[in-house]
N, C-alpha and C positions, 0 to 999 in steps of 0.2 A: 503494500500499500504506500502510496506517495506521502512523504512527510512534509507538511506545510509549516515550515518554521520561519521566524523573522529574525533578521539581524540588521545592525546598522552598518552602513558603508562608511568607512573613515575618509578623512580628507575634507579640506575646507570647502571644495566645490560642491560636494554632495552632502554636507552636514545637514542633519535634520530630515533627510529623506528616509523613507522605509523601504526595506529590501525584502521580498518574498521569495523563499526558496521553494522552487517546484519540484526539487528532487533531493533525496538524501543518499542517492547512490553515487558511486564513482568517486571522483576527486583524486585518483591516482594518475600518475603519468606512466605512459608506456612508450613503446618505440614511435608511435604516431605523434608524440609530443604532449603538450599540456592538454588535459582532458577537462578543463574547467572553462566555461564561458558565462558571460553575463548579458542579459538582453534587456534593454530599456524599454519602458512603456509609459504611457500617461493613462493611468487607470480608467478615468472617465470616458476615454475614447476607445470604444469597443474594438475598432479594427486593430489596435495595437495589441489587445488582449488575445484576439483570435490568432494573429500572426505569430505572437510570442508562444502561445500554446502549441501551435503546429511545429515551430522550430524546436521548442523544448522537447516535444514528444519524439521528434525524429533524432535530435541529438542524444537523448537518453538512450535511444535504441542503438546508437553508435558508441555507447559507453561513456558519454560525457556526464558531468554534474553541472547542472545549470542553475544560475541565480537570476531571479527576475527583479530588476531595479525600477521601482516606481518613482519617477520624477514628476515635477509639477507642470513643466510646459516645454514646448519645443526648443527655445533658446538654450535652456539648461541641459536638456537632453543631447542636443547636437554638440554642445561644448564638451559634455562628458565623454561622448563617443570620440570626438576629435582628439581629446587629450588621452584617450585610452583607459579612462575610469570605468567606462561601460563598453563592452565589445561591439554590440549591435543595437541599432534602433529598429524595432520590429516592423514598423509600418510608415515609412516616410513617403510623403507625396512630393517627390523631389522634383518634378518637372514644373510645378507651379506653386502649390501651397507652401512647400518648404524650400523652394528654390534659393531664397535669400540665404538660408543657412548652409545649403549645399555649396553655394558659390562662396560664402564667407570662409569656410573651412577647407575648401578646395582639396589639395593633395593630402590633407590629413584624414580624409574619408575615402572609403571604397564602397562602390555601389555593387552589391552582390547580385542584383537583378530584381525584376518586378515579379511579385506573385499573383498580381491581380491587374488587369488592364481595363480601362473604361471607367475609372472612378471620376466623379465630378461633384461640383457644388451647385447649389440653387437656393432661391428663396421659395418657401412653401406656405401654403395657406390650406385651411380645412376644405374639404371637398364642397361644402355648402357656400363658401365664400363668394361674394359678388366680384371680387378682384380676379382678373384674368391675366393681367400682365404687370410687370414691375412699374410700367408707366402709370398704372392706376392708383399706386399707393398714395401719392399727394392728395388725391380726391377723397381719401377715406381716413385722414389722420384723426378725426373725432372718435370714429369707431375703434381705432387702433390705439387710442390714448396717446397718440403722437409718437408711437414707438415701433421700431423693428427690434424683435428679440434675438440677440446673438448668443455666442458661447464665450469661451475663454478670450481675454484680451490679447494673448500671445499666440493665438491660433493662426494658421495660414489662411483659413477661411475668413477670419476677422480682418486680416491685413488685405485680402483680396476685395472684401467689401468696402473698406475705407479707401483704398487706392484706385480701384477700378470700377466697382458696381455703383456705389453711391454717386460719385462724380458723373458717371455716364448718364445718370438719370436726374441730375440736379438736386440730389437729396443731401441735406446737411448731415455730416457724420455724426453730429450730436443726437441725431434721431435713433441711432442704433445703441441698444443697451447691452453691455456685455458682462457676464459674470462667470457662468459655467454651463456645461452641456446639461448637467442635471437640472439646473434652474430653468433652462430653455425648455426642456421637456416637460417640466412641471407647469410652466406657463401655457404651453401647447395643450396639455391634457385638461387644464382648468378651463381654457377658452372653449375647447371642443364640448366639454361637459355642459358648459353654459350656453352653447351654440352662439358664441360671440366671434367677432372678427379678430384674427391674429396673424402676424407675418413673422416667420421664423427663418433662421438660417439653418439649412440642412445639407446633407450630402449623400451620395450613393456610391458604394453599397453601405447600407446602415439599416438595422432592424426597424427603426422607427418610421421609415418611409413606407413600410408595409403594415406595421402594427397600428399605426394611426391612419385615420381616414384623411389623408392629405394629398395634395397635388402641387407640382411646381408651377410657379408663375412664369409666363412666357417672358423671354429675354430678348426683345427685338434688336437691342444694341449689341448683343453678343458679348456683354460685359464679362460674363463668367468664363468665356473662352472654351476651348476644346477639353475633352476628358483627358485624364492622365493615368499613370500606373502607381501602384503602391509597392514600395521597394523596401528590401532589407539593406540598410546602410550600416557599414561596419567601419571600425578603425582601420586605417591604412595598414596593409599587411596581414589582414585577417585571413585572406584566402590562402596565403602561403603558410600560415600557421595551422589552419584547420581546413585543408583542401577537400575533405570528405563533406563538411558542411557546405562549403562554397559550391561544390559540384551538385549537391542536392538542390540548393536554392536556384542554380542555373537551369535546372531541368523541371522546376516545379511551377505549376500554374493552377489557379482556381477559376471557376466561372461563377456567375452571379448566384446560381442556385446552390452550389456547394458552399460558397462563402456565407450566404444568409442562413443556410441550414445550421452551420456550426455556430454562427453568432447568436442565433436564437437559442440554441442549447446552452451556450455559455451564460448568457445573460438572463434567460427566462426559466431554464429548466434546472440549472445547477447553481450551488452557492459559490461565492467568491472563494477561490483557492481550490475549486474542484474542476478547473479547466481541463486537466488531462483526462479526467473521467468523462467529460463532455466529448473530448476527441475520440476516446475509445468507443462510445456509443455512435458517433458520427461515422466512424470507419466501418461500422456494420452496414450502413447505407451506401457508403462510398469506398469500398475496399480497393486498395491499390492506388488511391489518389496520391499518397505520400511517396509511393515508390519503394524500392528496397533500401533498408538501412545498411 
């Protein structure tokens, strides 16, 4: 049975963060080299939990001991990976949402590859909403309490909203309220229960896009741009140190159904810390998706 222990990661950069151990096995070194890796996530962002669970499961099958590092936001996590305090960021949207950090750290990072293609951001409303397009938002400020509900201030989606989307439609950036993904979902749920108007920032793939009765607003200005991939980003040199894991990532790809199925299990069917149990159940439906360890 997997042991879910907690430890603190030393060092000034990561002081105060919590580290979740997804494995108690391994930890030894053999001819293949160091058999310990750390994977960074932002716990409220479920795509990082899905990607981390998949890599953990596969790495353990290869004899590794894996530590899951829960950091607060992308800038901190990218800095930790660049400096080698964390080995892998489990789910970087590196072509657009997190491009700033990929560019900032440049050759200190190594892109192991995309595990999901076609990810994208959008503004969403309940299906009953009168709004059809982002252009409609200014005509409904009264019903919206003058706000668009966002997520974390440091999120790539938030940056895209402030720099690209809001200016494209002449909307003041102060109209967007940021706090957390959890708070955004609570606002969305509350509005739907009351059959009120609400506009929230969302993305796909994400369980809430199907669990809540929502739809994306049209984006006639194309401000959100094209879709992108979700990548495993590692400390430079990772693939040389751990070629077996790097080779697995290079040949690994999920489609929307596979991703959504696992995300739903992790978030809605299992408790936090039981991600590997969710992967075990998921593999009964999708055997062979992870390939051979």
